[in-house]
Every structure is written in C-alpha cells, then in structure tokens.
VOZATOR-166814 format. One record per residue (C-alpha): residue in one letter; x, y, z. Coordinates in steps of 0.05 Angstrom, whole numbers, padded with zeros to 5 digits, always signed. Example, Ala and Ser with C-alpha at 12.3 -4.5 7.8 and 13.67 -1.06 7.14 Angstrom:
2
A+00246-00090+00156 S+00273-00021+00143 
This chain:
654
M-01378+00710-01420 P-01426+00724-01475 I-01450+00797-01481 R-01523+00809-01470 T-01551+00876-01490 L-01604+00904-01444 V-01612+00975-01473 D-01591+01004-01536 W-01626+01065-01553 T-01615+01114-01609 F-01661+01168-01632 S-01696+01189-01696 G-01755+01235-01710 A-01806+01185-01678 R-01834+01197-01611 R-01825+01124-01594 V-01759+01094-01577 S-01737+01020-01570 N-01678+00971-01577 P-01659+00952-01647 D-01699+00886-01639 G-01759+00925-01618 S-01755+00909-01541 L-01758+00960-01486 A-01804+01006-01525 V-01822+01071-01494 D-01862+01132-01514 L-01824+01198-01504 P-01862+01250-01456 A-01901+01303-01496 D-01851+01358-01477 T-01789+01318-01492 S-01756+01355-01550 I-01722+01318-01609 V-01662+01356-01634 D-01605+01343-01682 G-01554+01291-01658 P-01479+01294-01674 G-01490+01254-01735 A-01424+01214-01752 F-01394+01208-01683 Q-01339+01161-01659 G-01357+01107-01708 Q-01431+01114-01700 I-01485+01149-01741 L-01529+01189-01690 P-01578+01233-01730 K-01622+01256-01671 A-01620+01268-01597 V-01671+01282-01541 I-01676+01337-01488 V-01719+01320-01428 G-01775+01371-01415 F-01803+01397-01350 S-01857+01346-01345 G-01813+01290-01324 P-01757+01243-01344 I-01759+01188-01396 V-01774+01125-01354 A-01762+01054-01382 P-01783+00995-01341 I-01730+00940-01344 A-01762+00890-01302 A-01781+00845-01363 L-01708+00845-01386 P-01661+00787-01366 V-01628+00822-01303 G-01673+00794-01250 T-01705+00834-01196 T-01663+00819-01132 H-01592+00810-01117 V-01571+00797-01190 E-01495+00793-01189 F-01459+00835-01241 Q-01388+00809-01253 R-01379+00848-01318 F-01423+00904-01349 H-01416+00962-01395 G-01457+01025-01402 R-01451+01081-01453 I-01483+01150-01465 V-01472+01204-01518 F-01489+01273-01493 Q-01483+01348-01503 S-01485+01399-01449 K-01523+01462-01461 T-01491+01506-01409 N-01418+01522-01394 H-01388+01517-01326 R-01387+01578-01285 P-01326+01584-01240 G-01341+01577-01165 S-01412+01551-01182 S-01442+01501-01132 A-01497+01476-01177 P-01525+01405-01157 D-01502+01345-01198 K-01546+01336-01262 S-01571+01267-01273 I-01561+01240-01345 L-01581+01170-01328 H-01605+01138-01264 S-01625+01065-01260 N-01638+01007-01216 L-01577+00977-01247 P-01515+00987-01207 F-01494+01053-01238 D-01514+01124-01250 F-01488+01179-01299 L-01483+01250-01270 L-01454+01314-01297 R-01420+01349-01240 S-01399+01423-01235 T-01330+01426-01200 S-01290+01486-01175 D-01255+01492-01243 S-01296+01452-01296 M-01353+01409-01314 K-01341+01333-01310 V-01377+01266-01313 A-01384+01225-01249 A-01406+01151-01249 F-01440+01122-01186 T-01442+01046-01170 V-01472+01007-01112 T-01429+00956-01074 S-01445+00909-01019 V-01409+00956-00972 R-01437+01024-00992 R-01458+01072-01046 D-01397+01105-01079 Y-01373+01136-01142 T-01313+01145-01189 E-01293+01213-01221 T-01260+01231-01281 Y-01183+01242-01276 P-01151+01283-01299 V-01208+01331-01300 P-01229+01344-01374 G-01264+01408-01394 I-01337+01395-01416 F-01364+01456-01452 A-01431+01476-01481 N-01453+01447-01548 D-01394+01398-01552 W-01413+01325-01561 H-01380+01275-01514 S-01385+01200-01501 A-01380+01170-01432 D-01370+01094-01419 I-01376+01060-01352 I-01343+00992-01347 Y-01347+00945-01286 D-01298+00887-01289 L-01298+00838-01231 D-01271+00886-01181 T-01261+00952-01213 L-01305+01007-01242 F-01275+01046-01300 L-01300+01107-01334 L-01281+01129-01405 L-01293+01199-01433 D-01291+01201-01509 G-01259+01133-01513 K-01202+01148-01463 A-01197+01120-01395 V-01202+01179-01347 S-01221+01146-01282 C-01226+01081-01246 H-01248+01056-01176 G-01225+00990-01149 F-01270+00952-01097 G-01220+00900-01076 R-01224+00825-01084 T-01287+00820-01042 A-01327+00867-01085 H-01400+00847-01098 I-01441+00888-01147 E-01516+00882-01144 A-01578+00909-01176 H-01626+00947-01134 D-01673+00905-01092 V-01736+00933-01117 P-01797+00900-01147 S-01796+00940-01214 P-01726+00962-01237 T-01730+01023-01282 L-01682+01064-01324 V-01692+01139-01314 I-01663+01189-01364 G-01656+01262-01348 G-01665+01265-01269 T-01725+01245-01228 E-01734+01319-01202 L-01728+01387-01234 W-01667+01408-01188 N-01624+01350-01216 R-01653+01346-01286 F-01600+01345-01344 S-01622+01397-01393 G-01572+01377-01446 A-01584+01329-01506 I-01575+01256-01505 A-01561+01219-01570 H-01546+01147-01549 I-01557+01101-01489 K-01531+01030-01485 V-01525+00982-01426 E-01499+00910-01433 L-01478+00852-01390 G-01404+00834-01412 I-01350+00879-01440 P-01331+00888-01511 G-01263+00865-01528 N-01238+00933-01551 L-01249+00961-01480 L-01216+00905-01441 A-01147+00928-01459 L-01162+00998-01430 T-01188+00968-01364 N-01125+00923-01358 A-01080+00984-01367 A-01118+01023-01316 R-01104+00971-01260 N-01035+00997-01259 T-01053+01068-01242 P-01048+01105-01176 Q-01123+01115-01175 W-01134+01042-01179 F-01089+01022-01122 I-01114+01078-01077 T-01189+01066-01091 T-01179+00988-01080 K-01145+01004-01015 L-01204+01050-00997 E-01253+00997-01009 T-01212+00945-00974 L-01209+00988-00912 R-01283+01009-00908 P-01311+00952-00866 T-01261+00970-00810 F-01242+01042-00824 D-01282+01084-00872 L-01244+01142-00895 G-01308+01174-00923 N-01314+01211-00993 S-01260+01244-01030 I-01251+01320-01016 I-01201+01339-01072 D-01177+01307-01137 L-01119+01256-01138 Q-01054+01296-01140 P-00979+01282-01144 E-00940+01289-01081 G-00865+01284-01090 S-00854+01213-01122 S-00922+01191-01097 W-00996+01205-01108 V-01043+01225-01055 Q-01120+01226-01048 Y-01152+01265-00992 Y-01215+01238-00961 Q-01260+01263-00905 Y-01225+01222-00851 G-01154+01213-00878 A-01115+01204-00937 L-01085+01148-00984 F-01018+01147-01016 F-00988+01107-01072 H-00918+01098-01098 Y-00893+01055-01154 G-00848+01013-01112 I-00837+00943-01086 E-00899+00947-01043 Q-00948+00957-01102 S-01002+00979-01052 A-01031+01043-01027 F-01027+01062-00952 E-01070+01102-00908 M-01053+01160-00863 H-01101+01196-00814 G-01110+01238-00750 Q-01052+01268-00716 I-01000+01232-00758 L-01029+01259-00819 E-01034+01328-00793 A-00962+01326-00772 W-00940+01300-00838 K-00976+01357-00871 T-00936+01408-00829 H-00867+01377-00835 H-00863+01338-00897 T-00839+01399-00936 T-00780+01412-00888 E-00763+01339-00877 D-00753+01287-00929 F-00796+01227-00906 G-00799+01199-00975 Y-00862+01158-00994 L-00909+01121-00946 R-00893+01048-00938 S-00945+01026-00888 D-01013+01039-00854 E-01015+01067-00786 V-00990+01009-00746 S-00979+00989-00673 T-00905+00991-00652 N-00915+00937-00596 V-00890+00990-00546 L-00947+01011-00500 D-00999+01047-00542 V-00951+01078-00590 R-00971+01078-00663 A-00929+01095-00726 S-00933+01109-00799 N-00869+01084-00837 F-00840+01118-00896 S-00784+01099-00945 N-00740+01152-00908 G-00769+01163-00838 T-00823+01145-00787 I-00876+01186-00751 Y-00896+01166-00682 L-00959+01178-00642 S-00949+01168-00568 P-00998+01176-00511 I-00942+01208-00467 H-00905+01252-00519 P-00930+01299-00575 V-00931+01265-00645 A-00861+01272-00676 G-00823+01241-00734 I-00752+01219-00751 S-00726+01228-00823 G-00667+01228-00870 Q-00599+01206-00848 I-00615+01212-00773 W-00674+01160-00784 R-00629+01116-00828 D-00574+01110-00773 W-00620+01113-00716 S-00656+01052-00742 N-00594+01006-00732 E-00615+01009-00655 G-00684+01041-00659 L-00734+01047-00604 K-00706+00994-00556 V-00643+01034-00548 W-00660+01106-00559 G-00738+01107-00543 F-00783+01154-00579 P-00769+01223-00610 L-00789+01276-00560 T-00796+01334-00612 W-00782+01344-00687 R-00712+01357-00709 S-00688+01427-00704 D-00638+01469-00743 I-00570+01481-00713 P-00509+01509-00749 N-00493+01470-00808 G-00541+01412-00788 F-00597+01383-00747 V-00606+01359-00678 Q-00663+01315-00653 P-00676+01297-00579 M-00698+01225-00562 E-00721+01196-00497 N-00649+01166-00485 G-00604+01215-00516 S-00599+01261-00579 W-00584+01253-00652 Y-00540+01299-00694 Y-00529+01306-00769 K-00482+01351-00802 T-00509+01374-00871 G-00472+01334-00927 A-00446+01282-00878 Q-00445+01208-00893 H-00474+01190-00826 A-00512+01216-00768 Y-00491+01200-00695 G-00526+01199-00630 I-00503+01219-00560 K-00534+01166-00517 S-00507+01175-00446 A-00541+01228-00405 T-00474+01247-00376 F-00440+01252-00445 L-00502+01295-00469 H-00497+01339-00407 A-00422+01349-00411 Y-00425+01362-00485 N-00481+01414-00480 N-00454+01446-00419 T-00386+01456-00446 G-00405+01489-00512 G-00443+01437-00552 V-00438+01437-00625 Y-00410+01507-00626 K-00345+01483-00591 W-00341+01409-00603 G-00373+01406-00672 F-00415+01345-00689 P-00404+01274-00665 I-00365+01234-00719 S-00374+01166-00682 S-00420+01127-00641 Q-00410+01118-00566 I-00368+01055-00558 Q-00339+01019-00499 V-00263+01018-00493 E-00242+00945-00486 G-00185+00916-00444 L-00185+00961-00387 W-00179+00941-00312 N-00193+00977-00248 D-00134+00992-00204 P-00122+00927-00161 I-00139+00929-00088 P-00090+00887-00047 G-00123+00821-00031 S-00185+00830-00077 P-00194+00808-00148 T-00189+00858-00206 F-00251+00878-00248 P-00256+00902-00318 R-00264+00978-00322 I-00326+01007-00356 V-00303+01064-00401 Y-00338+01094-00459 R-00311+01141-00514 Q-00343+01183-00567 E-00309+01221-00620 F-00327+01292-00641 E-00298+01340-00698 N-00261+01380-00644 G-00246+01328-00591 T-00257+01264-00556 F-00306+01252-00495 F-00291+01196-00445 W-00335+01171-00389 S-00323+01126-00331 Q-00364+01120-00267 K-00306+01149-00227 T-00290+01208-00272 G-00354+01226-00303 A-00355+01250-00376 H-00300+01300-00401 A-00271+01319-00467 V-00196+01324-00485 A-00176+01365-00545 G-00124+01404-00581 D-00052+01402-00560 I-00068+01371-00494 R-00102+01315-00530 K-00045+01306-00576 A+00006+01303-00519 W-00041+01256-00480 L-00046+01208-00538 E+00030+01210-00553 Q+00038+01183-00481 G-00010+01126-00492 G-00077+01158-00483 I-00125+01118-00437 L-00066+01070-00417 N-00015+01121-00399 T+00000+01141-00328 L-00043+01198-00327 G-00110+01157-00337 L-00177+01190-00360 P-00192+01262-00359 N-00232+01282-00298 A-00239+01358-00311 E-00250+01404-00371 E-00194+01441-00403 M-00187+01509-00369 D-00145+01572-00366 N-00082+01562-00325 P-00091+01599-00258 D-00016+01614-00259 R-00016+01688-00277 R+00059+01683-00297 K+00037+01640-00356 P-00012+01683-00395 G-00051+01643-00449 S-00034+01575-00422 R-00084+01521-00412 L-00087+01460-00369 Q-00129+01399-00356 G-00137+01351-00301 F-00132+01276-00307 E-00139+01218-00257 K-00067+01217-00241 G-00039+01285-00263 V-00045+01348-00304 I-00025+01369-00373 I-00007+01443-00384 A-00002+01471-00454 Y+00039+01536-00454 K+00030+01588-00505 N+00096+01628-00507 P+00139+01594-00524 A+00090+01536-00546 S+00103+01474-00507 V+00065+01419-00469 L+00083+01393-00399 L+00054+01329-00370 V+00053+01332-00293 K+00050+01262-00272 P+00045+01235-00200 F+00107+01250-00162 Q+00144+01239-00096 I+00186+01287-00054 Y+00262+01272-00062 L+00313+01297-00015 S+00386+01307-00043 Y+00422+01329+00018 I+00426+01373+00080 L+00490+01411+00097 T+00493+01442+00169 K+00539+01485+00207 G+00572+01456+00267 N+00529+01470+00327 D+00564+01445+00391 G+00625+01490+00396 G+00638+01481+00320 G+00638+01403+00320 Q+00599+01353+00279 N+00522+01346+00286 D+00487+01285+00295 I+00431+01301+00243 Y+00361+01277+00242 F+00299+01305+00211 T+00223+01302+00208 I+00188+01310+00140 S+00116+01330+00139 I+00074+01334+00078 S+00004+01367+00079 E-00049+01380+00024 Y-00097+01439+00030 G-00071+01443+00104 R-00084+01372+00119 Q-00026+01329+00140 I-00020+01268+00096 Y+00048+01245+00117 Q+00099+01251+00172 E+00161+01213+00187 T+00227+01220+00225 H+00296+01200+00194 G+00366+01202+00215 Y+00409+01192+00277 G+00373+01148+00331 H+00332+01115+00276 P+00344+01054+00232 S+00399+01090+00191 E+00430+01126+00249 A+00503+01104+00241 P+00516+01140+00175 F+00492+01209+00202 Q+00529+01208+00269 D+00583+01263+00279 K+00570+01292+00210 N+00547+01361+00187 M+00529+01335+00115 L+00469+01288+00108 T+00467+01256+00037 W+00398+01224+00028 N+00387+01218-00049 A+00321+01182-00040 K+00246+01192-00047 F+00196+01192+00010 P+00138+01141+00001 P+00078+01183-00009 V+00058+01189-00083 L+00025+01258-00095 I-00027+01270-00147 P-00032+01340-00182 K-00103+01365-00188 P-00128+01427-00225 P-00183+01470-00195 S-00254+01444-00189 T-00237+01370-00188 N-00272+01358-00121 N-00220+01400-00089 I-00230+01440-00029 E-00266+01505-00050 G-00249+01487-00120 S-00176+01507-00115 P-00118+01470-00147 S-00080+01421-00105 Q-00022+01450-00064 F+00026+01407-00024 T+00066+01438+00033 V+00132+01402+00048 T+00166+01417+00113 F+00232+01391+00136 D+00248+01401+00213 V+00323+01390+00220 K+00354+01375+00289 D+00419+01355+00325 D+00412+01295+00368 D+00437+01303+00440 D+00448+01237+00475 W+00418+01263+00540 P+00367+01285+00561 R+00319+01265+00506 G+00275+01323+00483 N+00332+01376+00492 D+00359+01366+00420 D+00385+01427+00385 D+00342+01459+00328 L+00383+01466+00266 G+00329+01498+00226 V+00261+01488+00191 V+00255+01489+00114 S+00187+01491+00084 G+00161+01498+00012 N+00100+01494-00030 V+00089+01448-00089 G+00029+01467-00134 I+00004+01500-00194 D+00050+01561-00190 N+00110+01517-00203 A+00077+01462-00243 W+00080+01419-00181 G+00153+01423-00179 Q+00162+01400-00252 E+00171+01463-00291 P+00223+01458-00343 H+00294+01474-00319 L+00276+01472-00247 R+00330+01432-00209 G+00290+01431-00147 F+00280+01475-00083 L+00348+01502-00057 T+00353+01532+00011 Q+00418+01565+00035 N+00437+01598+00102 R+00378+01588+00143 D+00394+01583+00216 H+00444+01525+00223 I+00427+01500+00155 K+00480+01517+00106 E+00451+01488+00045 M+00392+01440+00029 L+00365+01416-00035 W+00302+01377-00049 S+00254+01368-00107 A+00189+01336-00134 Q+00206+01277-00182 P+00159+01232-00222 Q+00138+01169-00185 G+00180+01111-00191 
C-alpha cells in the first residue's frame, strides 16, 4: 500500500504553517508563541516549535484532503508528534488529560498525569467503541525534555512508540474496523479545544500519513507477541458480548503470567500452548484474589465456562479450577489434590464444598461426595470417597491417628458371600483403603473399620480377608480383662485378635466348639456302676442357644451302661463366635457363653426318678480368651457331688 501524507508540519519563524508541498496551509492564532525547537532531533532538523495560546487551538480543516468525509476505512496509518512538556508531574495529582492533538481522524494524542508519572496516551475509534492505548512500561516525561510519540495502526492493532521505542499496543481483533469521524468537515485540532484540556507545552512536528513506513513495521510485528497485545485483542473480541470496561491499573506481572485489571473483570496472559488471553470476573475473580497467594493455581487457561452440570461455572487453570455453584460458596481445587482429583472429577466427587484447609503436615478439602487429603511432599493426593469410610476415619482419630491415605478406595475382588443352603452364592462387595498407619475395610454387613499394628500383622499372616476371622467389625480397643494390663483386642466377623503387652504376643481367637473329654463319677447305687447320661446347655448373654441330652437311653446308650466313666472325646455342634464389646452385643458387653452339664444316673423305673450325679457349669468369655488362652488345657472339675472328675474345653471349629 503506497504511503499518502495528509499532514506534515514543521515550524519556522513564519506565522503560517503548511505541508512541504504548500497544502493544508493555516495561519497561527495571534497568541500562539513560536519558540525554539529541539534542533537536530532523532534524524530531523526541527528549529522551531509552537505553544498554543489562550485564545484557542490551532485548527486545520482536512476535508479537502484525500481522506473522505464519511466511513473512510483506515487499514494502515501513522501519526507522529514531537513535543515538550513545560510542567513536571506532581505526585498524587489528578489533573485532566492535556490534548496535544485531536482530530476527526481515528486517533488523538493526550498527555496524561498518572499516580507516578506523566505519560502519553493515544485514543482511537473503532466500530465497537472509543478506546485508547497507554504507554507501557510507564516512561517518565519531565519538563523541558523533548520527546517523539508515534501512533501506528496496522490492520487490527494500534501501536504507540515513545522516542522510537514501542511502549504500548492495543489489539482490536480480526473484526476491527477503524473509521474517520462521520462529520461534514473533518478537522485537525492542536492544543486542546478547551482551556481545561489545553496542552501548554511546545510542539515541533506533526505528521499524519496513510500507510506505515517500512522502518516501523518491524516494531509493530514484534509487539504482536507481547502480553499487552494478546490481552487487548481479547478485550476487544469480548466487547460485543461482555464489556470489561476500561483498565483501572497498569499491566502487571502475576507469577508466570501477566494480568490487566478492568472495571468489570481482569484478563490474564501466559506464554504457553494456548497463545491467548483469558478473562476472569465476578465471584471467581474475587475468590482468586483471596486465595491465589496461598494456593498454587498456576496460570489461567480458560474463560469462565459452563461445566454442563446444573448452573455451575468454572475458570480453569494450569494447576487448578475455581467453581461457582448456585448451591455452594465459590471454591477452588488446586495443586496435587486437583491433579489426582481430575482423574475422576465432578461426576464421582461432586463439587468442592469449601477451600482446602491446613492440617498437620498437609491439607484436606471436603467435596460433595467425600474429602481429599494431601501430605506435603507426597507424590499423590488421595480421596476418601465412602461416607462410612470418612465417618469411621474421622471418628476414630482421623489424620492424627491414621495419618494420610496412601491409596485410593478399591474394591476387593474374588470374595463371595457365605452360602445359604439351597440358594446361589453372590459376589461379596468389600472395599479397602490404605492409610499410613492402618487399613480400612468396608462391607454392608460390617461397616467401615480399620485394622493396624500387631493385630493387622497377625491378621494378614493368617490370610487377611480370606482367613477364618473375616473382616474387622469393631475398632481396636483396650482389653477389658484387667488381668492383662496394656493388652488390646479387636473384633472380626468370626472372632477376636488379642495383642498382649507383657510378654508381647498375639492370640487369634477363632470360632470354637465345646469339647467334652470325659466324666468320671462315683458309684451311686450302693457303690455300683452308674448308667451315665447328661444334658449340655449353652447360653449366650443368658439366652439359651443349645440344649441336648446324651448318654444311656439315647442313641449311644450301650457304651455308657453300668460304667462310672464316660469317655466322650467329641465336640458339640454349635459353633460359637467370640465378640468384643460394642459389636451389636447386649448392652455393649463382650460375648460370654455359659456351658452347663447336668449329669445323671439312669434308673430304669420309674422314669423321672433318675439320680442326680452333679451339675458342672462354667463361663467361656473374654476373661479367659474364650477358653483359648495359651497353656489352658480346659476346664477341670473335681469332687463335685458324685462327679469325681470332669474335663471339657473350648476348641477351634472343625
């Protein structure tokens, strides 16, 4: 595109100024001062400059120039001024912008007083709205220093140069449409239309041209890879549907990103694979401001988007996500918790209920369907999903006792429910989760319980889930047997494990049966032999669960006729299950079985007048490890009524 010069004014001692070819000639107002210019300046010779007086600005009609009067599209143009400020910036001042050049062309030059310096701002007009680009970083502009400012518009971006260096740019997106003002007589106004915005400094050169000099194109191309270009391009792309308003603070670094705050939100840019800026606004932005210094969200990777779950919206980061839900406070997930949580995400865990909180050596974050834990320095974070797992974990000491989870909750394969005669067997649903100081198991029958320490070691050595004790159905507790101070015990589906302290040992109390070795009686009828029979009764918590009569007059009567000695050496059918306290037992007490033998001498006639030889009764419970204490041979009774000696015991099932 050939370059067409519209305005090219330099000043001499004459009161009339024009382009080098004599076009656009204008008389200077009477009170416009002609002062010394910078002379040799940035490759130009500028001997004189002008200062606009109180009577009014320098006005140049440009209607006769080849710019048209309505909707002239500017794809590329360049404007340049050389100026000198006569006043220094005063910190904290709130002076209005001073207009150096205002025009019906699509740009203005202003001198702006900010909180920390003076700087040039260049305004432009787009098909969307009027906006501007500011210098970045902010250069200091001081009194009596000469500067040049160049504004360049190239297809979709406005660039601002100060003293030949690109200091700012503003992208307008691929649909940008720059126009001249739709007015009958376009004009060029130098020095401000009103006294309050009049520039009181000196102006040595004004140039406006359609097209861009080749030496400036390289600068504009480089500026298209700056954070400001990406951010402003996104700003203008969003405006038709979501207008963030004007900037309220200079572009600033934020971690590995750049951020620009606007009236109604912020735009972030990070050099990454996305190569785009992203917006954040409203509650999510306020939440990020509060928490980004304590949580590592990384850089923003998306605009605020819908999650396709109800009305929940989210902003996604390289290392986290912040969610805005209509039913929960805004909350974010970040760091290792976010990375591991993302494997299952919202569908499994639901939304975060609160922000993560500190616990000893790590963090915890509650979700709708569980809680996630992370230990500082660990390779992974893990969630506790099941409500029963989480309840059991927290109610039995939580991280203070069990430490952090070190695995996910997994289903234990290959288990089957106990068969019911005549019914098919079904797979048993059991879940397991490992923690630093123990393992939790859950089934519908047992609920969730942990097994740890010496008890866990002994249980695993016996086959763990597959051993005869089954799953834990109670928490580990102190042994109520006061004769064993310091010992601990834990209940399982089919037994108890006791860990003794002095000396250290572990006892597995498995399901058992009552075993009768022998009954030796004294002769009853004048010293003769007895016809022995007996009735065994077994009760639990005082409720009879078994009763059977054996001996003479019954299926095995012959061996016991006319004998004082009954040798039995057999187990009785009931399989008895040891239970610790608080396992759905009566009044939370440990299971205790009372075994009673009622021994009699059978008289042939009349029935019911049999002689009582004696009654032997004993308890099998926690006080004697359900009859399975080490070195316990059994329960020996001697010289009770006509029973001379009797031995019975509790022996493992089978």
